[in-house]
N, C-alpha and C positions, 0 to 999 in steps of 0.2 A: 770351973774354967771358961763354963759359960758368961759366967756374970762380968768378970774383965770384958771379952769381947761385943757384950751389950751396952758395955759404958762404953768403948770406945766408939761404938756406930753411934751412940747418940750424940759424943761429943761434937762429932764430923756436921751431923744434920742440924743442929743449933748453930755451929759459927758459919754456915753453907747460907743459910735463912735468911741471915743479914746483909748478904752482898747483894739479897737481890731487894727492888720496889715491887709495891701494889701493880698489878695491872692498870687499874686504874688509872694510875698516876702517869701514865705513857699515854693512855689510848684518849685523854680529857686532859690537858693541863690544868682547863681554868681550874679544878677540884682540887688542885696540888698548893692547897695554903694561899688560892686567892693571889697568888703573885705573878701569874700570869696577866690577869686581868687588870693590875695595877700598871704592867708595864703598856697594856696598851692605852689606859687612859694617860699617861704620858710621854707618848709616842708622840714626836712633834706632826706640826702640824704647818702646811704651805703659808707664808708668812699674806694675811690679808692686803690687798689694794690699801694705802692710806685715802681716806674719805675724802680728802682736799688732793686728792693728785688729777681733776678733773680741773681746777680751777688753774692749774700751772698749763694748761693746754692755752694756747693763743687762740684770742677772742679774733671771731671774723666779725668786719662791720655791719649792721644792716644795711649801710648805702656804701655803694662802691666807692673807693676812693675819686674813682675816674668823674663822678658823677659831681663833684665838688668843685671849687673855688671860684676864680673871678668869672670864666664865663657860663657857672652854672646858671644863673638867671637869667641871660640871653638865651641859652638853650632853651631853657621852661617856656619864654615868652613865645619863642616859634612853634614850641608844642602846641601851648595854649590857643595863639592866632589859627593854625594849620586846620586845627581842628574844628573852630569855630566856622571853616570855609567848605568843611565836608559837604556834601550832596551839589556843590557850585556846577553847573553842565560846563562840560571842554569846550573849547572854542580855539583852532588853529591860531594860535599869534595872537592870543585875547591876553594882557595883562592886570584885568581888573577883575572884580568880583560883579560887578554888575554885567560887566561883558561875555565875562568866563575865563576859563584859563586853557593853555597848552603846561607841558609837564616843567619847562623851563622858565615862562612866565609867571608861572606860581611858585616855584623856587624864591626868583628874582622878588616879588611882590612882598614875600614874608621877611627875605634878608634884607630888601632897603625898610622895611617897616621898622628895624630892627636898625638900624642906620649903618648897615653894611654893604660894603661894595663887592657886587658882584656881575657878571658879563648877561649878555639875555641870551645867549644861544647855549644850548645844551654842552654841545663838545666844544666848545669855549669856557666854559664853565669847568669843563672834565678838565682843564687845564692849570685851575687854579687850586689853592691849596694844599697840603700835604697828604701823600696816600697812604693809608691805615691799615691795619689787621680786620677784617670784617668784624671777628668776634670781640674786637676792641672799639664798636660800634658805639655813638652815643646819641641823645634827642641831636637836633640840629643837622649832623654828618649828612651827606649827600652821597648815593649812590645811584650810577653810571652803568649803562646795559648798552651793548654791541648783537648786532647779530651774528655774528662772526669772529674770529680772529683778526681777520683784515679789514674788517668793516668798521667804519667811524661810529662814532657814539650818538645815537638816536634819539636817548631818553635817561631824565632824571627825577628822581623823588628824594625825598626828608626824610630821613630814621625819625622816630618817634618814643620807638620802644626798642630795646634788645635784652636778650637775655641765649643762653645755652642754646642753639638751635630755633633761633628768632631773630626775626629782622624784621621790624615793624614798620613800615611808611605810608605815610599820605604823598598821594600823588593825583593828578588829573590823568582818566583816560579815557579815551574816543568814546569806548561805548558807556560806560558808569558814570561820568564826571569823576568829581575830586573825591576819591575812596583811600578808606587803610585795610591794609592785607598786610600777613605775611610774606613775606616774597621769598623766605626759604622754603615753604610750603607749598609754593609756586611751580605748575610745572611749567609754567610759560617762562615768569620772569627767571627764576632761579638758575636756569642754563645759559640766560643772557648778562649777567650779570660780568660787570667789567670790573671796578673794582669801587671803592669808597675811601672819600674824601672828609679830610677836616679843614674845612673853612674858617674856624670858629677861633684859632690858637692865638 
């Protein structure tokens, strides 16, 4: 009677063990036949950016378009001539390098040298040409100044270079003669800027 009972118990144990997996295969799947490792290596990766993607971006010209064109030579000559006159003394009413310059006489001398017609006095010069955004100032453009909103124009300078946050001009000043300076960095000139005008179009 005991033999059949033992046989029955042994049969249950043998059938039950096949339904369980070894604990190691659950705790560390990487040991279960290596299948998990294969799946990791085959996992999709983010697509790489094509190597040629940068070449599709629009290229910026090294020379701004606004500095090219038929007036480029005139503007270049104005700057070149103005730089040669740096250091010349200030003279109220002066019109030539020999006698010295005031601001509007300096501008008239430079413009006339390039065959450009311009008035003699700064407040009259400020009515010529077209007003432009100071951010688009080019060499040869003129900057006009007032001491207050209802005050007349009292000074003019000529742009020789411009960049974001900078407008470099050459002009005669009563204390230092013909100089080059960045008017946007000047606590004296910056608040007095009235407008910028293009007379060379």
